[in-house]
All heavy atoms as an XYZ file, in Angstrom:
1013
protein
N      42.943     -9.750     61.141
C      41.704     -9.143     60.986
C      40.734     -9.620     62.140
O      40.661    -10.827     62.407
C      41.068     -9.587     59.612
C      39.756     -9.017     59.371
S      39.001     -9.431     57.761
C      40.286     -9.743     56.641
N      40.128     -8.653     62.766
C      39.220     -8.959     63.830
C      37.816     -9.234     63.300
O      37.090    -10.126     63.740
C      39.141     -7.815     64.851
C      40.460     -7.534     65.617
C      40.237     -6.360     66.528
C      40.920     -8.744     66.410
N      37.376     -8.360     62.403
C      36.006     -8.508     61.823
C      35.921     -7.669     60.536
O      36.718     -6.757     60.318
C      34.996     -8.082     62.805
C      35.016     -6.627     63.240
C      34.033     -6.299     64.355
N      34.733     -5.674     65.429
C      34.943     -6.180     66.638
N      34.440     -7.287     66.977
N      35.643     -5.473     67.529
N      34.941     -8.029     59.734
C      34.702     -7.281     58.494
C      33.189     -7.331     58.182
O      32.465     -8.230     58.689
C      35.511     -7.812     57.311
C      35.100     -9.205     56.894
C      35.576    -10.404     57.373
C      34.162     -9.534     55.882
N      35.050    -11.440     56.784
C      34.138    -10.967     55.813
C      33.349     -8.836     55.017
C      33.312    -11.637     54.918
C      32.545     -9.498     54.099
C      32.525    -10.883     54.083
N      32.737     -6.392     57.409
C      31.319     -6.338     57.020
C      31.217     -5.792     55.647
O      31.998     -4.946     55.226
C      30.495     -5.527     58.047
C      30.899     -4.081     58.014
C      29.024     -5.655     57.762
N      30.297     -6.332     54.922
C      29.828     -5.715     53.619
C      28.579     -4.912     53.921
O      27.529     -5.490     54.150
C      29.535     -6.817     52.610
C      28.876     -6.323     51.360
C      29.822     -6.231     50.195
C      29.118     -5.796     48.911
N      29.303     -4.443     48.609
N      28.729     -3.587     54.045
C      27.548     -2.813     54.480
C      26.390     -2.964     53.545
O      26.539     -2.885     52.335
C      28.072     -1.351     54.508
C      29.547     -1.464     54.522
C      29.876     -2.752     53.835
N      25.185     -3.110     54.131
C      23.936     -3.082     53.410
C      23.492     -1.645     53.203
O      24.104     -0.687     53.662
N      22.442     -1.506     52.465
C      21.868     -0.174     52.169
C      21.672      0.639     53.445
O      21.052      0.166     54.409
N      22.200      1.818     53.496
C      22.053      2.807     54.592
C      22.690      2.374     55.900
O      22.467      2.948     56.884
C      20.593      3.169     54.726
C      20.029      3.785     53.468
C      18.646      4.335     53.760
C      18.159      4.948     52.431
N      16.833      5.542     52.616
N      23.530      1.335     55.903
C      24.200      0.913     57.107
C      25.474      1.717     57.346
O      25.841      1.921     58.511
C      24.615     -0.568     57.022
C      23.457     -1.535     57.295
C      23.973     -2.943     57.368
O      24.848     -3.314     56.628
N      23.363     -3.762     58.184
N      26.154      2.159     56.345
C      27.425      2.861     56.484
C      27.508      3.820     55.271
O      27.924      3.381     54.218
C      28.585      1.883     56.499
C      29.916      2.516     56.824
C      30.520      2.314     58.084
C      30.591      3.308     55.924
C      31.739      2.863     58.420
C      31.832      3.887     56.200
C      32.399      3.665     57.484
N      27.079      5.042     55.459
C      27.010      5.897     54.315
C      28.086      6.967     54.405
O      28.372      7.539     55.454
C      25.659      6.551     54.221
C      24.555      5.620     53.949
C      23.210      6.348     53.684
O      22.953      7.373     54.235
N      22.416      5.734     52.803
N      28.668      7.279     53.279
C      29.612      8.362     53.126
C      29.015      9.341     52.132
O      28.549      8.956     51.030
C      31.003      7.825     52.547
C      31.588      6.856     53.598
C      31.942      8.959     52.227
C      32.875      6.182     53.159
N      29.054     10.608     52.525
C      28.492     11.644     51.629
C      29.405     11.817     50.404
O      30.575     12.165     50.503
C      28.317     12.917     52.374
C      27.577     13.973     51.494
C      27.193     15.253     52.299
O      28.139     15.805     52.917
O      26.080     15.608     52.222
N      28.834     11.558     49.227
C      29.507     11.752     47.961
C      29.432     13.167     47.490
O      30.396     13.799     47.159
C      28.969     10.738     46.930
C      29.614     10.719     45.569
C      31.081     10.430     45.664
C      28.939      9.707     44.703
N      28.220     13.632     47.408
C      27.856     15.007     47.107
C      26.715     15.451     48.032
O      26.057     14.585     48.630
C      27.432     15.130     45.645
C      28.510     14.792     44.661
C      28.003     14.841     43.225
N      28.950     14.193     42.331
C      28.972     12.912     41.996
N      28.065     12.089     42.527
N      29.856     12.408     41.216
N      26.420     16.700     48.078
C      25.362     17.169     48.959
C      24.066     16.358     48.679
O      23.574     16.367     47.548
C      25.082     18.659     48.676
C      24.156     19.275     49.717
C      24.054     20.777     49.407
N      23.877     21.660     50.449
C      24.478     21.743     51.630
N      25.312     20.899     52.061
N      24.266     22.731     52.480
N      23.623     15.629     49.660
C      22.409     14.863     49.571
C      22.578     13.520     48.830
O      21.592     12.792     48.596
N      23.759     13.182     48.445
C      24.029     11.829     47.771
C      25.068     11.118     48.529
O      26.114     11.622     48.792
C      24.524     12.173     46.327
C      24.677     10.927     45.480
C      25.188     11.232     44.077
O      25.153     12.375     43.666
O      25.544     10.276     43.402
N      24.764      9.839     48.830
C      25.646      9.007     49.689
C      25.976      7.706     48.953
O      25.304      7.385     47.984
C      24.979      8.706     51.054
C      24.678      9.883     51.858
N      23.488     10.669     51.640
C      25.408     10.470     52.832
C      23.538     11.639     52.510
N      24.639     11.567     53.222
N      26.985      7.057     49.382
C      27.323      5.726     48.865
C      27.795      4.851     50.026
O      28.269      5.343     51.081
C      28.292      5.770     47.728
C      29.761      5.741     48.127
C      30.444      4.584     48.206
C      30.381      6.916     48.550
C      31.819      4.562     48.631
C      31.738      6.962     48.910
C      32.404      5.742     48.955
O      33.705      5.728     49.412
N      27.681      3.554     49.881
C      28.183      2.592     50.853
C      29.452      1.998     50.284
O      29.459      1.574     49.145
C      27.141      1.444     51.048
C      25.933      1.863     51.859
C      24.863      2.497     51.014
O      24.765      2.165     49.801
O      24.127      3.334     51.519
N      30.521      1.945     51.100
C      31.756      1.330     50.657
C      31.574     -0.195     50.475
O      30.646     -0.785     51.003
C      32.767      1.629     51.752
C      31.890      1.925     52.946
C      30.609      2.442     52.474
N      32.485     -0.838     49.750
C      32.405     -2.243     49.480
C      32.516     -3.072     50.775
O      31.752     -3.956     51.050
C      33.510     -2.696     48.480
C      33.277     -2.166     47.111
O      32.129     -1.794     46.784
O      34.279     -2.048     46.367
N      33.561     -2.725     51.588
C      33.781     -3.439     52.845
C      34.281     -2.491     53.911
O      34.969     -1.457     53.604
C      34.827     -4.533     52.662
C      34.448     -5.575     51.666
C      34.921     -5.508     50.316
C      33.583     -6.623     51.991
C      34.532     -6.447     49.434
C      33.217     -7.561     51.069
C      33.713     -7.442     49.732
N      34.065     -2.797     55.176
C      34.667     -2.160     56.320
C      35.361     -3.232     57.105
O      34.752     -4.307     57.437
C      33.634     -1.371     57.156
C      34.272     -0.759     58.341
C      32.875     -0.365     56.321
N      36.637     -3.060     57.391
C      37.437     -4.101     58.094
C      38.013     -3.478     59.339
O      38.484     -2.335     59.342
C      38.606     -4.532     57.146
C      39.444     -5.578     57.809
C      38.036     -5.088     55.812
N      38.065     -4.293     60.420
C      38.754     -3.881     61.659
C      39.885     -4.845     61.954
O      39.645     -6.095     61.930
C      37.819     -3.815     62.838
C      38.516     -3.316     64.096
C      37.609     -3.185     65.287
O      36.394     -3.549     65.218
O      38.091     -2.693     66.323
N      41.066     -4.319     62.151
C      42.192     -5.100     62.581
C      42.570     -4.707     63.988
O      41.916     -3.840     64.577
C      43.424     -4.892     61.645
O      43.911     -3.575     61.878
C      43.054     -5.065     60.188
N      43.618     -5.328     64.544
C      43.985     -4.954     65.893
C      44.452     -3.487     65.950
O      44.307     -2.852     66.972
C      45.154     -5.837     66.393
C      44.707     -7.233     66.691
C      45.882     -8.077     67.148
C      45.468     -9.482     67.489
N      46.558    -10.351     67.963
N      45.026     -2.980     64.863
C      45.616     -1.655     64.855
C      44.763     -0.567     64.240
O      44.922      0.610     64.549
C      46.972     -1.693     64.174
N      43.838     -0.900     63.332
C      43.100      0.110     62.614
C      41.791     -0.380     62.103
O      41.489     -1.534     62.142
C      43.930      0.676     61.451
C      44.288     -0.326     60.417
C      45.683     -0.895     60.625
O      46.540     -0.282     61.316
O      45.954     -2.019     60.112
N      41.045      0.567     61.519
C      39.763      0.286     60.827
C      39.940      0.740     59.398
O      40.501      1.857     59.162
C      38.604      0.971     61.501
C      38.339      0.486     62.903
C      37.296      1.280     63.573
C      37.109      0.919     65.027
N      36.047      1.626     65.702
N      39.531     -0.078     58.442
C      39.748      0.272     57.020
C      38.431      0.315     56.241
O      37.599     -0.576     56.441
C      40.671     -0.767     56.387
C      42.059     -0.889     56.997
C      42.062     -2.090     57.949
C      43.060     -1.118     55.887
N      38.321      1.234     55.375
C      37.295      1.253     54.321
C      38.027      0.669     53.101
O      39.000      1.219     52.681
C      36.768      2.672     54.079
C      36.070      3.189     55.341
C      35.878      2.649     52.837
C      35.674      4.659     55.211
N      37.484     -0.421     52.605
C      38.135     -1.116     51.450
C      37.186     -1.068     50.270
O      36.063     -1.502     50.324
C      38.454     -2.613     51.877
C      39.078     -3.287     50.679
C      39.358     -2.649     53.087
N      37.721     -0.580     49.197
C      37.016     -0.569     47.885
C      37.788     -1.426     46.898
O      39.034     -1.291     46.809
C      36.883      0.872     47.362
C      36.129      1.829     48.214
C      34.627      1.730     48.050
O      34.165      0.859     47.258
O      33.917      2.478     48.653
N      37.056     -2.295     46.227
C      37.632     -3.077     45.160
C      36.942     -2.732     43.858
O      35.713     -2.802     43.733
C      37.474     -4.604     45.487
C      38.115     -4.934     46.830
C      38.091     -5.456     44.337
C      37.745     -6.293     47.354
N      37.698     -2.223     42.864
C      37.195     -1.745     41.616
C      37.896     -2.451     40.464
O      39.073     -2.761     40.542
C      37.373     -0.285     41.555
C      36.615      0.523     42.626
C      35.153      0.255     42.542
C      34.466      0.981     43.688
N      33.237      0.369     44.085
N      37.185     -2.552     39.323
C      37.780     -3.061     38.107
C      38.877     -2.108     37.753
O      38.685     -0.908     37.752
C      36.688     -3.152     37.025
C      37.274     -3.541     35.666
C      35.609     -4.126     37.405
N      40.032     -2.633     37.387
C      41.221     -1.778     37.163
C      40.916     -0.695     36.095
O      41.349      0.445     36.269
C      42.381     -2.661     36.710
C      43.688     -1.832     36.507
C      44.881     -2.658     36.194
N      45.260     -3.594     37.252
C      46.048     -3.307     38.274
N      46.534     -2.061     38.375
N      46.389     -4.149     39.141
N      40.216     -1.076     35.064
C      39.940      0.005     34.007
C      39.073      1.148     34.563
O      39.001      2.223     33.954
C      39.311     -0.628     32.787
C      37.907     -1.068     32.943
C      37.277     -1.596     31.635
N      35.946     -2.115     31.835
C      35.650     -3.328     32.197
N      36.647     -4.305     32.227
N      34.428     -3.718     32.389
N      38.368      0.906     35.682
C      37.519      1.926     36.235
C      38.190      2.854     37.268
O      37.627      3.766     37.818
C      36.266      1.291     36.885
C      35.350      0.711     35.864
O      35.474      0.984     34.665
O      34.461     -0.123     36.262
N      39.475      2.534     37.584
C      40.176      3.287     38.614
C      40.302      4.753     38.246
O      40.371      5.614     39.141
C      41.560      2.696     38.908
C      41.526      1.295     39.567
C      42.947      0.808     39.721
C      40.768      1.297     40.866
N      40.290      5.087     37.003
C      40.370      6.460     36.544
C      39.006      7.100     36.259
O      38.907      8.250     35.823
C      41.285      6.594     35.286
C      42.731      6.199     35.580
C      43.339      7.025     36.681
O      43.172      8.272     36.699
O      44.050      6.476     37.527
N      37.944      6.320     36.464
C      36.580      6.838     36.251
C      36.261      7.975     37.236
O      36.641      7.898     38.413
C      35.617      5.694     36.434
C      34.145      6.092     36.368
O      33.693      6.307     35.216
O      33.495      6.232     37.435
N      35.527      8.983     36.795
C      35.163     10.103     37.612
C      34.412      9.755     38.872
O      34.683     10.338     39.921
N      33.477      8.839     38.755
C      32.725      8.443     39.942
C      33.599      7.709     40.952
O      33.484      7.958     42.188
C      31.544      7.547     39.522
O      30.718      8.291     38.652
C      30.725      7.128     40.785
N      34.480      6.817     40.503
C      35.368      6.138     41.391
C      36.312      7.108     42.119
O      36.522      7.039     43.293
C      36.170      5.038     40.645
C      37.281      4.413     41.540
C      35.280      3.985     40.115
N      36.830      8.095     41.340
C      37.689      9.131     41.978
C      36.900      9.995     42.955
O      37.400     10.300     44.020
C      38.300      9.998     40.888
C      39.381      9.303     40.056
C      39.967     10.277     39.105
C      41.253      9.681     38.459
N      41.919     10.634     37.643
N      35.666     10.324     42.655
C      34.853     11.089     43.588
C      34.597     10.343     44.828
O      34.617     10.890     45.956
C      33.516     11.556     42.916
N      34.286      9.021     44.725
C      34.075      8.223     45.912
C      35.316      8.104     46.759
O      35.308      8.158     47.987
C      33.589      6.813     45.539
C      32.084      6.803     45.064
C      31.721      5.407     44.639
C      30.248      5.354     44.211
N      29.867      3.967     43.827
N      36.475      7.934     46.085
C      37.736      7.865     46.843
C      37.996      9.153     47.584
O      38.428      9.190     48.733
C      38.885      7.545     45.881
N      37.790     10.268     46.920
C      37.990     11.596     47.581
C      37.039     11.739     48.767
O      37.445     12.185     49.839
C      37.772     12.706     46.557
C      38.009     14.085     47.154
C      37.860     15.166     46.114
C      38.033     16.520     46.787
N      37.812     17.622     45.795
N      35.767     11.336     48.589
C      34.814     11.475     49.655
C      35.230     10.574     50.859
O      35.095     10.935     52.051
C      33.401     11.078     49.160
N      35.669      9.303     50.537
C      36.093      8.448     51.565
C      37.270      8.918     52.343
O      37.378      8.859     53.523
C      36.351      7.032     51.011
N      38.286      9.525     51.609
C      39.443     10.094     52.250
C      39.057     11.230     53.164
O      39.619     11.400     54.260
C      40.478     10.510     51.214
C      41.134      9.299     50.572
C      42.207      9.773     49.565
N      42.771      8.651     48.946
C      42.648      8.336     47.628
N      42.015      9.150     46.867
N      43.244      7.267     47.095
N      38.100     12.030     52.746
C      37.628     13.130     53.555
C      36.945     12.594     54.823
O      37.204     13.060     55.931
C      36.630     14.043     52.748
O      37.319     14.603     51.635
C      36.065     15.166     53.624
N      36.081     11.563     54.641
C      35.462     10.965     55.786
C      36.468     10.372     56.745
O      36.397     10.527     57.974
C      34.504      9.827     55.300
C      33.680      9.241     56.347
C      32.353      9.590     56.657
C      34.026      8.211     57.307
N      31.895      8.803     57.731
C      32.939      7.969     58.097
C      35.129      7.484     57.513
C      32.952      6.998     59.106
C      35.211      6.518     58.511
C      34.085      6.301     59.304
N      37.510      9.700     56.226
C      38.521      9.157     57.038
C      39.301     10.235     57.838
O      39.567     10.059     59.018
C      39.558      8.316     56.200
C      40.873      8.078     56.885
C      38.920      7.006     55.799
N      39.528     11.387     57.213
C      40.142     12.471     57.916
C      39.331     12.914     59.087
O      39.853     13.104     60.186
N      38.007     13.084     58.951
C      37.155     13.434     60.039
C      37.038     12.411     61.065
O      37.084     12.664     62.288
C      35.726     13.725     59.488
C      35.612     14.927     58.574
N      36.076     16.155     58.955
C      35.204     15.054     57.343
C      35.936     17.052     57.956
N      35.348     16.388     56.954
N      36.982     11.105     60.640
C      36.950      9.988     61.610
C      38.221      9.963     62.475
O      38.200      9.713     63.660
C      36.765      8.698     60.902
N      39.401     10.255     61.859
C      40.648     10.245     62.585
C      40.721     11.434     63.522
O      41.236     11.272     64.644
C      41.840     10.196     61.642
C      42.019      8.814     61.043
O      41.620      7.836     61.664
N      42.625      8.736     59.931
N      40.127     12.561     63.132
C      40.124     13.653     64.051
C      39.293     13.341     65.291
O      39.695     13.606     66.396
C      39.519     14.927     63.401
C      40.440     15.561     62.342
O      41.675     15.255     62.367
O      39.944     16.373     61.540
N      38.185     12.648     65.099
C      37.333     12.222     66.212
C      38.066     11.165     67.047
O      38.043     11.216     68.271
C      36.000     11.688     65.692
C      35.090     11.195     66.769
N      34.577     12.033     67.708
C      34.682      9.975     67.097
C      33.827     11.353     68.548
N      33.893     10.069     68.183
N      38.780     10.187     66.354
C      39.473      9.161     67.084
C      40.507      9.779     68.050
O      40.787      9.238     69.110
C      40.078      8.174     66.132
N      41.118     10.862     67.651
C      42.125     11.525     68.477
C      41.495     11.973     69.812
O      42.218     11.998     70.838
C      42.661     12.793     67.787
C      43.750     12.532     66.762
C      44.368     13.802     66.348
C      43.723     14.326     65.111
N      44.356     15.531     64.586
N      40.245     12.266     69.831
C      39.634     12.802     71.064
C      39.474     11.706     72.106
O      39.297     12.048     73.276
C      38.245     13.425     70.802
O      37.344     12.431     70.383
C      38.370     14.534     69.737
N      39.520     10.402     71.708
C      39.328      9.380     72.768
C      40.359      8.247     72.635
O      40.239      7.260     73.282
C      37.885      8.827     72.699
C      37.513      8.125     71.397
C      37.769      6.744     71.283
C      37.097      8.789     70.298
C      37.436      6.031     70.120
C      36.778      8.098     69.127
C      36.934      6.758     69.065
O      36.648      6.117     67.883
N      41.366      8.438     71.784
C      42.406      7.412     71.659
C      42.012      6.245     70.877
O      42.459      5.116     71.105
N      41.006      6.421     69.995
C      40.497      5.317     69.165
C      41.431      4.899     68.014
O      42.462      5.549     67.780
N      41.108      3.844     67.434
C      41.899      3.281     66.312
C      41.751      4.280     65.077
O      40.720      4.770     64.851
C      41.424      1.903     65.852
C      41.642      0.874     66.864
C      41.086     -0.468     66.321
C      41.188     -1.603     67.305
N      40.628     -2.860     66.827
N      42.833      4.409     64.351
C      42.757      5.258     63.126
C      41.931      4.511     62.030
O      41.900      3.272     61.954
C      44.203      5.387     62.712
C      44.874      4.217     63.235
C      44.165      3.869     64.564
N      41.273      5.308     61.242
C      40.590      4.849     60.010
C      41.456      5.054     58.810
O      42.283      5.949     58.788
C      39.248      5.620     59.840
C      38.199      5.191     60.733
C      37.914      5.593     62.028
C      37.145      4.197     60.401
N      36.795      4.964     62.503
C      36.354      4.142     61.477
C      36.927      3.471     59.267
C      35.223      3.261     61.579
C      35.804      2.590     59.293
C      34.998      2.541     60.420
N      41.310      4.149     57.844
C      42.113      4.207     56.693
C      41.295      3.855     55.409
O      40.231      3.220     55.581
C      43.238      3.165     56.740
S      44.196      3.217     58.281
N      41.671      4.282     54.311
C      40.963      4.008     53.070
C      41.947      3.275     52.109
O      43.081      3.682     51.911
C      40.513      5.274     52.378
C      39.849      5.048     51.011
C      38.602      4.548     50.922
C      40.585      5.396     49.852
C      38.062      4.333     49.674
C      40.019      5.171     48.599
C      38.727      4.640     48.527
O      38.183      4.423     47.327
N      41.460      2.151     51.508
C      42.269      1.354     50.628
C      41.480      1.107     49.343
O      40.349      0.604     49.405
C      42.699      0.011     51.253
C      43.541     -0.791     50.319
C      43.400      0.251     52.552
N      42.025      1.446     48.199
C      41.398      1.164     46.890
C      42.237      0.132     46.174
O      43.399      0.333     45.925
C      41.342      2.505     46.066
C      40.748      2.393     44.668
C      39.289      1.888     44.734
C      40.828      3.748     43.999
N      41.645     -1.026     45.921
C      42.336     -2.126     45.337
C      41.783     -2.530     44.001
O      40.564     -2.708     43.872
C      42.255     -3.331     46.299
C      42.809     -2.990     47.723
C      42.974     -4.598     45.743
C      42.506     -4.059     48.763
N      42.636     -2.664     42.962
C      42.109     -3.146     41.670
C      41.660     -4.598     41.792
O      42.287     -5.404     42.484
C      43.310     -3.039     40.761
C      44.448     -2.473     41.502
C      44.047     -2.371     42.945
N      40.608     -4.941     41.091
C      40.030     -6.271     41.173
C      40.987     -7.399     40.794
O      40.979     -8.454     41.458
C      38.763     -6.388     40.293
C      39.081     -6.632     38.813
N      39.668     -5.658     38.062
C      38.923     -7.752     38.070
C      39.839     -6.210     36.827
N      39.444     -7.463     36.849
N      41.843     -7.132     39.890
C      42.742     -8.250     39.398
C      43.916     -8.497     40.338
O      44.687     -9.404     40.161
C      43.201     -7.994     37.985
C      43.914     -6.689     37.788
O      44.059     -5.921     38.763
O      44.316     -6.402     36.621
N      43.961     -7.713     41.413
C      44.999     -7.910     42.450
C      44.521     -8.859     43.497
O      45.263     -9.331     44.314
C      45.443     -6.607     43.035
N      43.208     -9.176     43.512
C      42.615    -10.066     44.491
C      42.875    -11.533     44.126
O      42.197    -12.064     43.228
C      41.093     -9.782     44.593
C      40.730     -8.381     44.968
S      41.286     -7.931     46.627
C      40.322     -9.001     47.585
N      43.851    -12.090     44.783
C      44.261    -13.468     44.450
C      44.129    -14.291     45.798
O      44.191    -13.732     46.870
C      45.679    -13.501     43.878
C      45.903    -12.676     42.676
C      47.385    -12.652     42.361
C      45.092    -13.189     41.510
N      44.044    -15.564     45.652
C      43.917    -16.462     46.804
C      45.072    -16.350     47.760
O      44.907    -16.534     48.977
C      43.781    -17.912     46.374
C      42.438    -18.208     45.731
C      42.288    -19.679     45.417
O      42.910    -20.554     46.104
O      41.505    -19.940     44.480
N      46.269    -16.089     47.248
C      47.463    -16.126     48.125
C      47.888    -14.778     48.575
O      49.036    -14.579     48.981
C      48.606    -16.831     47.350
C      48.965    -16.087     46.091
O      48.229    -15.239     45.612
N      50.132    -16.408     45.526
N      47.052    -13.770     48.510
C      47.368    -12.414     48.886
C      46.570    -11.949     50.119
O      45.371    -12.152     50.115
C      47.191    -11.454     47.720
C      47.563    -10.013     48.059
C      47.980    -11.901     46.527
N      47.236    -11.290     51.055
C      46.514    -10.817     52.210
C      46.114     -9.350     52.001
O      46.676     -8.649     51.100
C      47.449    -10.864     53.458
O      48.571     -9.964     53.263
C      47.934    -12.302     53.747
N      45.198     -8.869     52.818
C      44.808     -7.429     52.776
C      46.021     -6.587     53.057
O      46.300     -5.590     52.375
C      43.672     -7.185     53.713
C      43.249     -5.728     53.845
C      42.746     -5.195     52.439
C      42.143     -5.542     54.885
N      46.806     -6.975     54.067
C      47.975     -6.205     54.395
C      48.943     -6.097     53.215
O      49.548     -5.093     52.895
C      48.698     -6.765     55.625
N      49.085     -7.259     52.507
C      50.020     -7.309     51.368
C      49.498     -6.442     50.233
O      50.283     -5.781     49.590
N      48.211     -6.471     50.032
C      47.625     -5.640     48.898
C      47.811     -4.171     49.237
O      48.272     -3.389     48.343
C      46.119     -5.968     48.763
C      45.800     -7.280     48.136
C      44.328     -7.623     48.333
C      46.161     -7.312     46.626
N      47.457     -3.779     50.467
C      47.616     -2.428     50.795
C      49.060     -1.921     50.703
O      49.337     -0.838     50.216
C      47.020     -2.158     52.173
N      49.970     -2.741     51.142
C      51.392     -2.390     51.116
C      51.905     -2.213     49.668
O      52.659     -1.315     49.385
C      52.223     -3.476     51.799
N      51.304     -2.958     48.784
C      51.665     -2.886     47.361
C      51.212     -1.560     46.719
O      51.877     -1.068     45.850
C      51.087     -4.084     46.575
C      51.462     -4.108     45.149
C      50.947     -5.339     44.458
C      51.318     -5.307     42.997
N      50.856     -6.550     42.280
N      50.081     -1.041     47.178
C      49.484      0.113     46.505
C      49.757      1.429     47.179
O      49.472      2.493     46.608
C      48.005     -0.090     46.299
C      47.717     -1.212     45.361
C      47.290     -2.475     45.854
C      47.944     -1.130     44.042
C      47.024     -3.532     44.963
C      47.723     -2.164     43.157
C      47.273     -3.365     43.614
N      50.322      1.453     48.367
C      50.565      2.678     49.051
C      51.922      2.685     49.732
O      52.365      1.696     50.250
C      49.459      2.963     50.074
C      48.143      3.016     49.387
C      47.182      2.033     49.459
C      47.669      3.980     48.457
N      46.134      2.325     48.639
C      46.379      3.566     48.043
C      48.139      5.206     48.001
C      45.584      4.277     47.134
C      47.376      5.955     47.109
C      46.143      5.502     46.711
N      52.574      3.868     49.748
C      53.947      3.932     50.285
C      53.911      4.012     51.802
O      52.982      4.516     52.398
C      54.649      5.128     49.721
O      54.128      6.317     50.274
N      54.978      3.591     52.463
C      55.078      3.604     53.911
C      55.068      5.072     54.399
O      54.597      5.284     55.532
C      56.319      2.886     54.387
C      56.156      1.409     54.343
O      55.017      0.889     54.363
N      57.243      0.652     54.258
N      55.583      6.017     53.657
C      55.561      7.365     54.179
C      54.113      7.866     54.354
O      53.755      8.565     55.298
C      56.364      8.288     53.239
O      55.734      8.313     51.916
N      53.233      7.476     53.445
C      51.819      7.818     53.588
C      51.220      7.118     54.761
O      50.412      7.714     55.510
C      51.022      7.483     52.262
C      51.332      8.292     51.112
O      51.720      9.463     51.304
O      51.395      7.768     49.988
N      51.572      5.915     55.020
C      51.110      5.133     56.146
C      51.486      5.793     57.479
O      50.634      5.993     58.320
C      51.649      3.713     56.159
C      51.416      2.991     54.835
N      50.349      2.076     54.728
C      52.024      2.991     53.705
C      50.350      1.543     53.516
N      51.379      2.102     52.893
N      52.733      6.210     57.526
C      53.223      6.833     58.797
C      52.516      8.115     59.074
O      52.132      8.450     60.185
C      54.764      7.041     58.741
C      55.524      5.718     58.925
C      56.988      5.994     59.148
N      57.632      6.585     57.986
C      58.116      5.914     56.963
N      58.041      4.664     56.917
N      58.677      6.542     55.949
N      52.348      8.970     57.984
C      51.691     10.243     58.165
C      50.239     10.041     58.665
O      49.800     10.740     59.537
C      51.681     11.042     56.877
C      52.988     11.743     56.624
C      52.843     12.853     55.583
N      52.339     12.259     54.303
C      53.099     11.823     53.342
N      54.381     11.805     53.446
N      52.547     11.391     52.215
N      49.548      9.094     58.042
C      48.168      8.850     58.472
C      48.107      8.327     59.840
O      47.262      8.740     60.646
C      47.488      7.866     57.509
N      48.994      7.393     60.211
C      49.004      6.819     61.563
C      49.308      7.916     62.626
O      48.742      7.897     63.703
C      50.008      5.672     61.616
C      50.133      5.030     62.973
C      48.994      4.022     63.180
N      49.189      3.314     64.423
C      48.274      2.722     65.084
N      47.034      2.707     64.567
N      48.520      2.147     66.221
N      50.218      8.840     62.274
C      50.591      9.826     63.205
C      49.497     10.824     63.503
O      49.564     11.589     64.453
C      51.852     10.552     62.673
N      48.455     10.848     62.693
C      47.343     11.739     62.945
C      46.543     11.432     64.147
O      45.816     12.223     64.648
C      46.411     11.801     61.691
C      47.068     12.421     60.503
C      46.136     12.299     59.314
N      46.838     12.732     58.151
C      46.348     13.515     57.258
N      45.110     13.871     57.296
N      47.083     13.871     56.227
N      46.632     10.171     64.578
C      45.840      9.737     65.696
C      46.668      9.778     66.980
O      47.809      9.334     67.022
C      45.277      8.329     65.498
C      44.476      7.857     66.662
C      44.399      8.320     64.249
N      46.146     10.393     68.104
C      46.886     10.559     69.291
C      47.408      9.171     69.784
O      46.705      8.211     69.771
C      45.986     11.153     70.379
C      46.622     11.364     71.705
C      45.660     11.895     72.714
C      46.315     12.071     74.048
N      45.368     12.561     75.040
N      48.661      9.213     70.205
C      49.245      7.988     70.729
C      49.742      7.029     69.610
O      50.120      5.903     69.937
N      49.681      7.441     68.417
C      50.103      6.515     67.316
C      51.581      6.342     67.312
O      52.294      7.203     67.819
C      49.652      7.107     65.975
N      52.017      5.269     66.742
C      53.468      5.024     66.573
C      53.825      5.361     65.202
O      53.597      4.583     64.256
C      53.757      3.532     66.897
C      53.270      3.079     68.248
C      53.254      1.554     68.286
O      54.056      0.920     67.678
O      52.377      1.039     68.985
N      54.410      6.528     64.916
C      54.660      6.975     63.549
C      55.601      6.133     62.711
O      55.540      6.164     61.517
C      55.256      8.392     63.701
C      55.579      8.544     65.136
C      54.822      7.528     65.872
N      56.419      5.276     63.348
C      57.315      4.412     62.558
C      56.693      3.099     62.228
O      57.344      2.268     61.533
C      58.632      4.241     63.324
C      59.399      5.528     63.423
O      59.409      6.323     62.469
N      59.994      5.799     64.507
N      55.472      2.782     62.803
C      54.878      1.528     62.471
C      54.206      1.610     61.094
O      53.453      2.543     60.818
C      53.821      1.209     63.539
C      53.127     -0.109     63.283
C      52.063     -0.259     64.363
N      51.238     -1.351     64.058
C      50.267     -1.381     63.156
N      50.005     -0.300     62.473
N      49.542     -2.479     62.960
N      54.431      0.635     60.233
C      53.789      0.626     58.905
C      52.270      0.457     59.092
O      51.827     -0.367     59.817
C      54.354     -0.475     58.060
N      51.523      1.245     58.357
C      50.041      1.159     58.401
C      49.521      1.116     56.976
O      50.080      1.912     56.107
C      49.444      2.337     59.084
C      47.992      2.469     59.144
C      47.414      1.316     60.059
C      47.596      3.795     59.770
N      48.660      0.267     56.617
C      48.305      0.042     55.222
C      47.043      0.850     54.893
O      45.975      0.506     55.182
C      48.058     -1.430     55.000
C      49.200     -2.256     55.421
C      49.050     -3.187     56.437
C      50.428     -2.063     54.887
C      50.138     -3.979     56.815
C      51.509     -2.804     55.241
C      51.403     -3.754     56.247
N      47.289      2.065     54.316
C      46.177      3.024     54.071
C      46.458      3.759     52.751
O      47.567      3.771     52.224
C      46.105      4.080     55.149
C      45.848      3.411     56.460
C      47.349      4.919     55.264
N      45.426      4.365     52.293
C      45.535      5.323     51.185
C      45.824      6.729     51.821
O      45.370      6.938     52.937
C      44.226      5.384     50.396
N      46.554      7.568     51.137
C      46.822      8.866     51.708
C      45.530      9.620     52.021
O      44.554      9.498     51.264
C      47.578      9.584     50.573
C      48.084      8.495     49.661
C      47.118      7.352     49.837
N      45.471     10.287     53.138
C      44.271     10.953     53.527
C      44.289     12.478     53.202
O      43.268     13.069     52.991
C      44.022     10.745     55.085
C      42.841     11.513     55.520
C      43.988      9.322     55.413
N      45.434     13.044     53.160
C      45.478     14.502     53.021
C      46.265     15.010     51.875
O      46.700     14.541     50.945
């Protein structure tokens, strides 16, 4: 991990609905990618608002990756992690690998120009 931030109000907004925005829990940059990381109580993972935020974030990630293709930038990814999976001995890479399949990782990584499609990338499916 190169850096991470917990965005404050209006620092990093994703449009949830027309005229309504939300800030993700964390934004993380690694050597290979940038991630939007959401940590939610497991029982809330099926909540309508959580699902709407996840859908909005995935849409944002898709647009960000389209833009990254234009200049060879790092791909953006979205990761939704249940709160009870956050343990002292677990890495972000390990958590993401546990919740998303490598085929989704390869497809997302391949969306960015110059990406290595066989390299595992820890992301939520974007499309």
